[in-house]
N, C-alpha and C positions, 0 to 999 in steps of 0.2 A: 077227821084228816082232810085238811084243805088242799086242794089240787095246786100244783106250782104256781100257777097264773094268778089264782086268788089270793093265795100267800103273798106274794109280790106287792098285789094292790091293797091288801090290809097293811103292810108294812108301809106303803105310800101314802096310805089313808092316816095312819099314826103319826107320820112325819109333819103333816101339814097341821098348821096352828090353827085350829078350829074349837069352837065351843065344845063342852061335853054332850050337848043335845046333837050338834051337827056332826061330831065323832059316831055317836050311836048311829044316826040316819045313814052314814056312809056305810058302817060296817053291816048294818042290816042289809043294804043293798048289793054289798059284795057277797055277803053269803047265799042270796037267793039267786045270784048269777053264777057262783061258783060252779054248778054241775054243767052250765053250759059251756063254760071255759075250758073244761078238763077235755084233752084230746084223748082219743081210743089209746094209742100207746102214749104211757106216763112220759117218757122223757123225749118229747118232740120241740125241735126247734122253734118251729112256728109258734107253739105257746109261749115261748120267751120274747118273741118277737112281738106278740100282743100285748104281753104285759108292758115292756118297755114304751109302746106306743101309747097305753093307757097312762102311764106315768107322766110321759110328754105330755099329753092332752090336760091330765090334772093340772100339771105346774100351767100350762099356756093358760088354761082357764083363770086362774089365780091372777096372773100379770094381766089379761084383757079385762079382769073385773077392778083392777087396781087403776089402770089407765084410762078406762071410760069414764070415772068420775068426772063430773064439770070442775074446771078451775077454780070458780068461784066457790067461797066458802058459803055452806048453807048451814042451817041450824038442823041439829039430830035431836029429836025429844026421847026417843027410846036408845036403849044400847043393843038391841038386836036388828035383825035385818031379815029380808024377805029370801025365801031359799032359792038358790042358784042351781039349775039343772046343767049338768055337763055330759054329754053323750057321748060313749068312747065306743067306736066302733072299729072291730080287727075282723080279721079273717084267718082261718086255719085251714091248712089242706089235708086231706086225708092220704093215705097210701095210693089209693086209686086214682088221685090227681083232681077230685072233686072237690070244689071250694063251699065253704060254710062260713056264712058270716053270723055274728050276735052282737047285740049292743048291751052296754051297760050303763045305765042310768044312774048316776052319782048326785047324791041331793047335798047341797053346801049351805050352812046357815051361819050367821054371825058376823062380826063388823069387821072389816079389813084394816090391815095397819095404817093406812093413810087416814080413814074415817078415824080412828082412835087419836093418831097425831091432832089431825084437824079439831076434834072435840075437847082435846086438852087444852088446846091454843086458846079457843074461845073462852073456856072456864076461866085459865089464867088470867086473859084480860077481861072478864066480868068482874073478876074478884080485886084487880089491880085499879081499874077505874069505872068502879060502880056509877060515880056522879059525874061522870067526863059527858060533853056532849059529843055524840059523832059528827064528824065535819067530813063530807067527802067533794071531790072534785065535780065542778059543774059539767052533768052529761052532754050539754051542747058542747063545751069545749073538745071532750074525749072524741065525741062522734066526729067534729070538726076535724080532727087532727088524723084519725083511724081514716077519715074518707080520702085526705088528702094524701097518706102516705100508700094507700090502697093504690090510689090512681097514679102517682108518680110525686116528683118533687113540684110539679106546679099544678096549681090547682085551677080547675077549668070553671069552677063556680063563682060567681061575682057575689060579693056579700053585699047585703044591702044596705042603708044606712043605719038603720035601728042596730044591725050586728055590729057595725064599725063603731058607732058609739059605746054599746056594751062593751068590745074589745078593749077601746081605748080608755073606759075607765079602770079596767082590770089593768092596763100597763101603766096608768098614772100612779095606781095603788100599789104597784110594785117597785117604782121609781121612789115614793114615798118611803116604802120600807127601806130600802138600800140607802137612802139617805138618812133615816135614824140608826141604821147601823152604824154607818160611818161616823155618826157624832157619838154613838155608844162607845166606837173603837178608840177614838179618841179620848173619851173619859176614863174607860177601863186601862188603856194603853196596851191591850193586846184584842185579839180576835174575840168578841164576844160568841157565845152560845145560842142555840135557838131559845133554851129556856131562861138564859139572861135577857135576851131580846123581848120574849114574850111577857117577862116579869117587869121591864121596863115600859112597855106599851099598855099593860095591863089587861093582857087578853092571854089565851090558853096558847099552849106550844102547838097542838094539834091546827087550831085557827090559823096560827101564823105559817106553819108550813104550807095549809092549804090555800090561802092568800097568795103566797110565793109562788105557789105552783102552779096556779089559775093564771098569774101575770105571765110567767113563762110561757104557757100554752098560748094565752092570746097574742103575744108577741110572735109566736112562731106561725100561728094561723093567718095575721095580717102579713107577716112577710111571704108567706107561699102564696097568698092569692094576689101579690103584686110582682111576682118574679115576672111574669111576661113583659108588663111595663119596664123593667130594668132593661131587658134583653132588647125590645124596641129601640129603646133609646141608644144603648151600647152600640146596636147595629149603625146608626148615624155616623158613630164616630169610628166606623172600622177603617182599614187598610189607611191608617195613618203612623204606620210604625208600630203598633201595639197589638198583641193578640187579642181577639175578640173575649176569651176566657178571664185574661186580664182586667177588662175593661168590664165584663159584667160583673169581676170581683169588687170592684172599685164603686160600681152601681149600687150592689148590696149593702155595702159599708154605709152608703149615702141614704138608702132606704131605711135601715135600722135608725140611723140618726133621727130622719124624719118620722118615723113612726114614734118615736120616743119624744120629739118636739110636740106633735099633732094635738091640736086642742077642738076636740068635737063640738064644743059648746058655741063657738063661732058660726056652725051651720056650714062650712066649706067641705067639699068631699077630700077623701083623703088622697085619691090619685091626682087631683090638682094641686096639692099641698107637698107631697113627697116628691112630685116632679122635677122640683128645683133640686131638691137634695140628691136625687138621683144622678140628675145632670151635673151637679159639683162633684159629686163622687167620681164619675166616669173621667171628668175633665183632669181632677186631680191624678187619677191613674194615668190617663194620657200624657201629662206633664211629667211624671214621675218616671215612666218605664219608656218613652219613645225615642229620646235620644241619651246618647253617652253622656254627653253634658246638660244637665238641667235646664230647662228654657220655663220662663215665668208663664203663670196660668193665662196672663191677659194676652200674651203673645201668641198661644197656642188658639184662642178664642179669634185672635185677628187672622191667623193662618185660615181657621174654617170660614172665615167671612169673604177672604180673597178667593178662597178655592168657589166658594158659592157664586161671588160675582165674576169670576171668570166663566162659570156655566152659563150664568144669564146672559153675558157679552156673545158667548158662542151661539147661544140659542137665537140671539137677535141679528146674528150674523156679523158681528163687531169684532174687530181683533182685539184679544184681551190682553193690551199691552199695560204697562204700567201706571202711564197717565190715565186711561180709559178707566182701569181699576181703582185707581185713585179718586176721581172724579166720580165714579159711582157709590163709593163708601164714603165719600166727603172728608177724607183723609189727605194728608200730605203724601206726595211721592216718596219723599224719603222713610217714611213709616212702612209703605209698602215693599221699598226696596229692601229695608233691614229686616223685615218678616220674611222675604223669600229668601234672602242669604243664610237666615239661620235654619233653613230646611235641609241644605247640604249637609250629608252625613259624613261624620268623621270616620276615616279609616285607620286602621291599626299597620304600623310597618312591619308588623310580625306575622301578617297573615300571607298565605301563600300567592304569589303573582299569578300563577297558571295552574290550572287542575294537574294533579298527579295522574299519570297514566298508569303507573306500575303500582299504586298504593303508598308509595314512599314518600315521605315529605319532600318537597322540593324546594325552590329558591322563593324566599320572600321580598316582600316591596322595598326593604331595607337593602336588598343587593343591588336593587336598581339606583338607589338614590345618593346622590353625593353627599358626604357629611363633610359640613364646613367646618367643623371643631378641628382643630389641629390635634388637639390633646388627644382624640380617639384615635388618631393615626398611629400605627405602629411603627412605622418608620421614624416618626417625630422622635420617640421615646428611644429608639436606638441611636439616633443621631444625636440626640442629646449625653447618652452614655459614652458615647465615642468621643465627643468634645470633651467631656471631664477626663478623660482616660488621658488625652493628648496634651491637656494643660497641665495636668498633674506631671507628665512626664518632662514638660520644657522648663516645668518649675523647679524640678529636683537636678535635673542633667545640666542647667544653664546659670542658675542662681546662687549665691551663698545662704546660710540659712537666715541671716538677718533680712535680706534682700526678700528672701522668701515669704517671712513672717509679714513684713511690711505690705506686700502686694497682697496676701490672703487679708489682713486685715482689713485695706482701704478698698478692694473690690468684692468683700465678701465672699470669698471661695470656699465653702463649707463651713463659715461662720457668718455671723452679722457684721454689715458694712459700717466702719469707723472712720471717723474724720480725720486730719491729719493732726489736729492738736490733741485728739485723745490717745493717736499712736503715738507721740512725742512723748506725752506724760508716763506711757506705757515701757518706752525704751531709754527715756531720762535725756534727751536730745531736744534740741530746739525745734518748732514746727517747720522752719526752713530747711533745715538740715534733712529732716525725714521726709520732705517733699522731695528734694534733691535725689536722694537714694531711691525713692520710689520711681523717678523719671529715669533714672538710669537704668533701673531693672526694667522697665517698661520697653526701653530702647533695645536691649539685650534680648529680649522675648521677640520683639518684631523682627528683628535679623535672623534669628533662629527659624521662627514662623516662616518668613519667605522662602528661607533654603527649602523646607518641607511642604511647601505649597500651603499653610495652613493659615493664611493671613485671613482668610474670610471668615474662619472659626475664632480666631483671635480677636475680630472687631468686637463680637458679642459680648465680652467680657471687659 
């Protein structure tokens, strides 16, 4: 009969997924240590606590064994493994309060679940591609990339010319692969897969993936190693109405374009070549984001030259007037004047005229600027409505139906204007008779309007 602590350890050992040989060793160790674990009074709580601690330690040891395996896949020749020992230490107190410690040495052998999964995957790959050539990414690229990310987004190590040439060739190879992919897409009418592209280029799919991956890593390494150059160029264009982060973003776009265009066979340094691409990207970002209304790039370049000439004249003690700046830059005064006028900022009439003290929206600039457009005046709309009402009252109260229709047709009141000839054909009268009726009707309206002091309103019609 096994003690309660030993029985629980036995059940825990049976629940572990071990090989038969390993399970036998665990059972042997538990039987040997069972007398030491049995407390003097059989039903004592510390024995249960000791058994629970031992089970937790066993489970913890298995988890640690699995997570301590290396991340890379390694070859396993045998199906077994070395024995792993777990020492479970517990304490039990007697009735008199004296402590007693004991240790249980559990031997575990066999292969963990992770090792079995990894070995099964390796066997499947070896059967599937027994004759395939194993291709891997260049370790230099991976090492450079990891070193860059460990130290931050900016690489502090300068690349040698030999490294730049090697990376440039990788990038050119990736660009060529992308061009071939585009041609194959036009030929097939859809996006080609890696397998179709590899068959078109007469290379294996792993080789295609490896070359594209190396091209991506090479572009990334060259970009990270030249970010400091982008920042230094963007700082020269700072305080011109655009945030420095936007200028750096434009410079990075130019840097990527310059890296793709760089030809290492000509013997130039990459920093010398991409400098102009970075400057072009920063200038484009400045032109697109500095003003509400976009200014041409050449005008921004002229403004930078004018600002430099202004500082140069101030250092010499000369007043930076338009005439002196034009003379120094060898351009006309009109060009200097037009460029400086373009610097004026465009303000919105909807923005607040003064800062609000209580946090509520205040008056806008539109409230302090007179609008010259009469159509936007609310009183003008009211006057038009009042005029139409008074004219309709005069027509209905002072004219006959025929006179009213002739006046409305001739002056276009509520309708389109007609000539005397058109009106005469509608009424079956001569042109002269229709004109006489219209003149008589107008005299009636004028007399009535003078009585009501509406002569000024009637003149508009």
